[in-house]
N, C-alpha and C positions, 0 to 999 in steps of 0.2 A: 695437349691436350688433357684435359680432365675430365671424368664422370663418376660418379658415386653411385654404385647399384644398391639399393636400400631393401632387406629383404626380412620377415617376421616367421618365428618358428610357432606354425600354426598347428603342431603336432601336441600330442600330450608327452609326451617324455621328453627329454633333454637331446638337442639336436650340438652334434658335434659335428665342425668342419674340418676333416682330416688330412686337406692338401687342398690349395691353389695355385697354381698351376700357368702361366700367360706362354701366347702362342712363338712368341721370339723375345729375344735382348730388349727390343725396341718398347716396349709395354710392360709397366711392373702393375702390379694388384695388391694393396695393402688390407688384411682382416681384420674390420673391428675388434673381433673377440670369435673365438673357437669354437664357447661351447655358452649356448642359450637352453637359456631354461622354457618350456611353453608361453607363450605371449611376447616372447622378447625380442626386440628388432636388432639386426646388424646389418654393417653394409661392407663394401668391396670398395674402397677406393682404384682407380683405375687411371695410372697417368702412360702416356703415347709421345714418344720424343716424336716428333715428324721432322727432324733435320736429316735432310737427303731422301723425303718420304712425300715429295707434291706427288698428287692423282687422287685419283679415288684407293682409299684400304680398307681390310677388314679385317679385324685382332680377334682374338679368341679366350676369353679366360674358364677355364677349366676349374671345376671345383668338386670336389670329394667330400661323402661326407653319409654320416652310417643312418640317412634318410631308408628303410627298410623296401618304401616305391620306386623312389628315383635317386639313388645313389651320386650320380654323372651329373650335374648340370651343366652348360657350353654358356660362357657369355658372351655377346656380342659386342662390337663396337666399329661402328664403320664412320670413317671422314673422309671428307676429298677437301685436300693440302692443295691452298690455290700459293703458287708459288710465287714472292714477294717480286714486286715489279713485271707481272705478267698483267 
């Protein structure tokens, strides 16, 4: 399962993404650009490996930045994996 989160730097100075971590090894996150100028858009592409993960799943991506008001953001994906043949 793939999903892309899109975000915009709405601040007045450069936004620096310091770290992006997924909640488990079954989820990968790829950041488009770690430094965004004011008004610039970025993406975080998330890929969740559904193998052996039938049923409801919740996975999180933690994003650390230099945002002075909210330096940590949690992105969440929800899936309901249906086992083939069910």
